[in-house]
C-alpha positions in Angstrom: -52.8 -25.0 21.9 -55.5 -27.7 21.3 -58.2 -25.2 22.1 -56.7 -22.7 19.6 -56.7 -25.3 16.8 -60.1 -26.5 17.7 -61.5 -23.0 17.4 -59.8 -22.5 14.1 -61.2 -25.8 12.8 -64.7 -24.9 13.9 -64.4 -21.6 12.1 -63.2 -23.3 9.0 -66.0 -25.8 9.1 -68.5 -22.9 9.4 -67.0 -21.4 6.3 -67.2 -24.7 4.4 -70.9 -25.2 5.2 -71.8 -22.2 3.1 -70.1 -23.6 0.1 -71.0 -26.5 -2.2 -68.2 -28.7 -3.7 -67.9 -26.8 -7.0 -67.9 -23.4 -5.3 -65.3 -24.5 -2.8 -63.1 -25.8 -5.7 -63.4 -22.4 -7.4 -62.6 -20.6 -4.1 -59.5 -22.6 -3.6 -58.2 -22.7 -7.2 -58.7 -18.9 -7.6 -56.7 -18.1 -4.5 -53.1 -16.8 -4.7 -49.8 -17.9 -3.4 -47.1 -15.3 -2.4 -43.9 -15.3 -0.5 -40.6 -13.7 0.4 -37.1 -14.9 0.6 -34.9 -13.0 3.0 -31.3 -12.6 4.0 -30.6 -10.1 6.9 -27.1 -9.4 8.2 -26.7 -7.3 11.4 -23.3 -6.5 12.9 -22.7 -4.4 16.1 -19.4 -2.7 17.1 -19.7 -2.3 20.9 -17.5 0.3 22.6 -17.9 -1.6 25.9 -18.6 -5.3 25.7 -18.4 -7.9 23.0 -18.9 -7.2 19.3 -21.4 -9.5 17.6 -22.9 -10.3 14.2 -25.5 -12.6 12.7 -26.8 -13.6 9.3 -30.4 -14.9 9.4 -32.1 -16.5 6.3 -35.9 -16.6 6.0 -38.7 -17.8 3.9 -42.4 -16.8 4.1 -45.1 -18.5 2.1 -48.7 -17.3 2.1 -51.9 -18.7 0.6 -55.0 -16.5 0.4 -58.2 -17.9 -1.0 -60.7 -16.1 -3.2 -63.8 -14.9 -1.6 -67.2 -16.7 -1.6 -70.2 -14.7 -0.4 -67.7 -12.5 1.5 -65.9 -15.4 3.2 -62.2 -16.2 2.7 -59.2 -17.4 4.5 -55.5 -16.9 4.6 -52.5 -18.8 6.0 -48.8 -17.7 6.3 -46.0 -20.0 7.2 -42.7 -18.4 8.1 -39.3 -20.1 8.8 -35.8 -18.9 9.6 -32.3 -20.1 10.2 -29.0 -18.6 11.4 -26.6 -21.4 10.3 -23.3 -19.7 10.9 -24.0 -17.7 14.1 -21.4 -17.9 16.8 -21.8 -17.8 20.6 -21.4 -14.0 20.7 -24.1 -13.6 18.0 -26.4 -15.9 19.9 -26.0 -13.9 23.1 -26.4 -10.5 21.5 -29.3 -11.3 19.2 -31.3 -13.9 21.1 -34.3 -11.5 21.5 -34.8 -10.7 17.8 -32.5 -12.3 15.2 -31.5 -15.7 16.6 -34.7 -17.7 16.3 -34.5 -20.7 14.0 -37.5 -22.9 13.1 -40.9 -22.5 11.6 -44.2 -21.1 12.6 -47.8 -20.9 11.3 -48.1 -17.2 11.9 -51.3 -16.5 10.0 -54.3 -18.8 9.9 -57.5 -16.8 9.9 -61.1 -16.7 8.5 -62.2 -13.4 7.0 -65.7 -12.0 6.2 -66.6 -8.8 4.3 -70.0 -7.3 4.1 -70.5 -3.9 2.4 -68.1 -1.7 4.4 -67.4 -4.0 7.3 -64.7 -6.7 7.4 -63.8 -9.1 10.1 -61.0 -11.6 10.8 -60.6 -14.3 13.4 -57.5 -16.4 14.1 -53.8 -15.8 13.8 -52.7 -12.8 11.8 -50.2 -10.0 11.1 -51.9 -6.9 12.5 -51.1 -3.2 12.6 -52.8 -0.3 14.3 -51.3 2.7 16.2 -51.2 1.1 19.6 -51.2 -2.7 18.8 -48.9 -3.6 16.0 -46.5 -6.4 15.1 -43.1 -5.5 13.8 -41.8 -6.8 10.4 -38.3 -5.3 10.7 -36.6 -8.6 11.4 -36.7 -11.9 9.5 -39.2 -13.3 12.0 -42.3 -11.1 12.0 -44.5 -10.6 15.1 -48.1 -11.8 14.9 -51.2 -11.9 17.1 -54.1 -14.3 17.8 -57.6 -12.9 18.2 -60.2 -11.0 16.1 -60.5 -7.7 14.2 -63.5 -5.7 12.9 -63.0 -2.8 10.5 -65.8 -0.5 9.4 -65.9 2.5 7.0 -69.6 3.4 7.0 -68.8 6.9 8.3 -67.7 8.9 5.3 -63.9 9.3 5.1 -63.5 7.4 8.3 -62.1 4.0 9.2 -62.9 2.5 12.6 -60.9 -0.6 13.8 -61.7 -2.7 16.8 -59.5 -5.6 17.8 -59.0 -8.1 20.7 -55.9 -10.2 20.9 -55.4 -13.0 23.5 -51.9 -14.2 22.3 -48.8 -12.8 20.8 -46.0 -14.4 18.7 -42.7 -12.8 19.4 -39.7 -12.9 17.0 -37.8 -15.5 19.1 -38.3 -17.4 22.3 -34.9 -16.2 23.6 -33.5 -19.7 23.4 -32.6 -19.8 19.7 -36.1 -20.8 18.4 -38.7 -18.8 16.5 -41.3 -17.3 18.8 -44.5 -19.2 19.7 -48.0 -17.9 20.5 -48.1 -17.1 24.2 -49.7 -14.7 26.6 -46.4 -12.7 26.8 -46.8 -9.5 24.7 -43.7 -7.6 23.7 -43.5 -3.8 23.8 -41.1 -1.2 22.3 -40.4 0.3 25.7 -39.4 -0.8 29.2 -40.3 -3.2 30.8 -40.2 -4.7 27.3 -43.0 -7.3 27.8 -46.2 -8.0 29.8 -47.9 -11.3 30.6 -51.6 -10.7 29.8 -53.8 -13.5 31.0 -56.9 -11.7 29.7 -55.3 -10.3 26.5 -55.7 -6.8 25.2 -58.2 -4.8 23.1 -57.7 -1.7 21.0 -59.8 0.7 19.0 -58.6 3.2 16.4 -60.3 5.9 14.3 -58.7 7.5 11.2 -60.6 10.4 9.7 -59.8 12.2 6.4 -63.0 14.2 6.0 -61.2 17.6 5.8 -59.1 18.0 2.6 -55.4 17.3 3.2 -55.9 16.6 6.9 -55.6 13.2 8.5 -56.7 12.7 12.1 -55.9 9.6 14.1 -57.1 8.6 17.6 -56.4 5.2 19.2 -56.7 3.5 22.6 -55.4 0.2 24.0 -56.1 -1.6 27.2 -53.5 -4.2 28.0 -55.8 -5.7 30.7 -54.5 -5.5 34.2 -51.2 -4.1 32.9 -51.5 -0.7 31.3 -53.6 1.6 29.2 -52.5 4.0 26.5 -53.9 6.7 24.2 -52.5 8.1 20.9 -53.6 11.2 19.0 -52.1 12.5 15.8 -53.0 15.2 13.2 -51.2 15.5 9.9 -51.7 18.3 7.3 -50.3 18.3 3.8 -50.1 21.4 1.6 -48.3 21.9 -1.6 -44.9 20.2 -1.1 -45.0 20.5 2.6 -46.5 18.7 5.5 -46.7 19.2 9.3 -47.7 16.6 11.9 -48.2 16.5 15.6 -48.6 13.5 17.9 -49.4 12.9 21.6 -49.0 9.7 23.7 -50.4 9.1 27.2 -49.9 5.8 29.0 -50.4 4.6 32.6 -49.0 1.3 33.9 -51.0 -0.2 36.8 -49.8 1.2 40.1 -47.5 3.8 38.5 -47.6 7.4 37.3 -48.7 8.5 33.9 -46.2 9.0 31.1 -46.7 11.3 28.1 -45.0 12.3 24.9 -45.5 15.2 22.6 -44.1 15.3 19.1 -43.9 17.7 16.1 -42.6 17.0 12.6 -42.3 19.0 9.4 -41.3 17.8 5.9 -40.5 19.6 2.7 -40.0 18.1 -0.8 -38.2 19.7 -3.7 -38.2 17.3 -6.6 -36.1 14.3 -5.7 -34.9 15.9 -2.4 -36.8 15.4 0.9 -36.1 17.2 4.2 -37.6 16.2 7.6 -37.2 17.8 11.0 -38.7 16.1 14.1 -38.9 16.9 17.8 -40.3 14.9 20.7 -40.4 15.6 24.5 -41.6 13.4 27.4 -42.9 14.2 30.8 -40.9 13.8 34.0 -43.0 11.2 35.9 -42.7 8.0 33.9 -41.6 6.4 30.7 -44.2 6.2 27.9 -45.6 2.8 26.9 -46.4 3.2 23.2 -48.5 0.1 22.9 -48.2 -3.7 22.3 -45.9 -5.2 19.7 -42.6 -3.7 18.5 -44.5 -2.2 15.6 -46.4 0.1 18.0 -43.5 2.6 17.9 -44.6 5.8 16.2 -42.6 8.5 17.9 -41.1 10.8 15.3 -37.5 10.8 16.6 -36.7 7.2 15.7 -33.3 5.9 14.4 -32.3 2.8 12.5 -30.9 0.9 15.5 -30.4 2.4 19.0 -32.6 5.5 19.7 -35.0 5.2 22.6 -37.8 7.8 22.3 -39.9 6.9 25.4 -37.7 7.6 28.4 -39.1 10.1 30.9 -37.7 13.6 31.0 -36.1 13.5 27.6 -36.0 15.9 24.6 -35.1 14.5 21.2 -34.5 16.3 17.9 -33.9 14.8 14.5 -33.0 16.1 11.0 -33.1 13.9 7.9 -32.3 14.5 4.2 -33.3 11.9 1.6 -32.4 12.0 -2.1 -34.2 9.9 -4.7 -31.6 9.1 -7.3 -34.2 7.5 -9.6 -37.3 5.2 -9.4 -35.1 2.4 -8.1 -32.6 4.0 -5.8 -32.3 6.4 -2.9 -29.8 7.5 -0.2 -30.4 9.3 3.1 -28.6 10.8 6.0 -30.0 11.7 9.4 -28.8 13.0 12.7 -30.7 12.5 16.0 -29.8 13.8 19.5 -31.4 12.7 22.8 -31.0 15.0 25.8 -32.0 13.1 29.0 -31.7 13.6 32.7 -28.0 12.7 32.9 -27.0 11.8 29.4 -26.8 13.2 25.8 -26.7 10.7 23.0 -26.1 11.3 19.3 -26.9 9.0 16.4 -26.0 9.4 12.7 -27.8 7.2 10.1 -26.5 6.5 6.6 -29.0 4.6 4.5 -29.2 3.4 0.9 -31.9 1.4 -0.9 -32.2 -0.2 -4.3 -35.1 -2.0 -6.1 -33.9 -4.3 -8.8 -35.8 -4.7 -12.2 -35.8 -7.0 -15.2 -34.9 -10.6 -14.4 -34.4 -9.6 -10.7 -37.7 -7.8 -10.3 -39.0 -8.3 -6.8 -35.6 -8.1 -5.2 -34.8 -5.1 -3.0 -31.8 -4.2 -0.9 -31.5 -1.8 2.0 -28.2 -1.0 3.8 -28.2 1.1 7.0 -25.3 2.1 9.1 -25.7 3.9 12.5 -22.9 5.7 14.2 -23.2 6.5 17.9 -21.7 9.6 19.4 -21.6 11.5 22.7 -22.8 9.1 25.3 -24.0 6.6 22.6 -20.8 4.7 21.7 -22.0 1.6 19.7 -22.2 1.4 15.9 -24.4 -1.0 13.9 -24.6 -2.2 10.3 -27.9 -3.6 9.0 -28.2 -5.2 5.6 -31.6 -6.4 4.4 -32.2 -8.4 1.2 -35.7 -9.3 0.3 -37.1 -11.2 -2.8 -40.9 -11.1 -3.1 -42.7 -13.4 -5.4 
């Protein structure tokens, strides 16, 4: 920990050496403060086992400086508390929602020159195969460096190396700390990476209406994964295809192929998705719970990465107006010795006027066939 703060301090000192007093004052005073107040309520009805529920309250505060000669810095402090959680809620939610306390999750120096930008320190980061999740009150974060370049026309290249990861919780009721244990969205759920991980991604939009994505991650001495995606939009339709390949050290390769189509008719949107996996091994979709891009996802329980599984999903979403929407989806997973069904009912609303910045999302997932549990998730966010 001391080494991390020393490195950050040295980087900040380097930044300060290029600024005189008046310039530094302008850089700081022209920065911006932003934040989010959160209240998330999750409740699970378990067919077998104990029901549980939890209300977690959170506050994020960020400060981002103005730039000077391309240099800048940002910090984000996040805190959370679950003041009324009972023992069942603690046991059922210790890995993602029961994590009280505070953490300095972002503290990085940035530099931008023409079409290249770099960041070093703690940060929220998202790329196809290395991505922190923001779906809980406590957001996941990484420590390392990132370089992004867009010199190639219509192309963005991102290279990152991360040596530590901040999970949502520590599993003991506290907010996660920065450690060498990196979470994943698939079994075995985490890896201890003594040498960290690096990733590279390329997004190209040089052909009209076509987006091509390629990414690679090396979780050093643990596993490697590759992701490819092509998405084409035409008129009010789109079609996308994706491919994962991963190989854990000492095990067989896993792979996933996905296909998705969408159609929009005014306020009404339809989506149909399909994924299939190989027989030899589960797929590892990357590091961080945000590295979870398989098309056949659900609001709570679906697991897209099991070997020898076919999954199909249909979704209809209706935009009531600029502030409100409702959607319904059904997903079915057909595995080696199971068949699971999930029905998702979702509604969202963005407030205006005196409550501008406040948004509400309510999702209810109903399990069927071999999936017996139900879950309610209510998320209230106020951004300022």
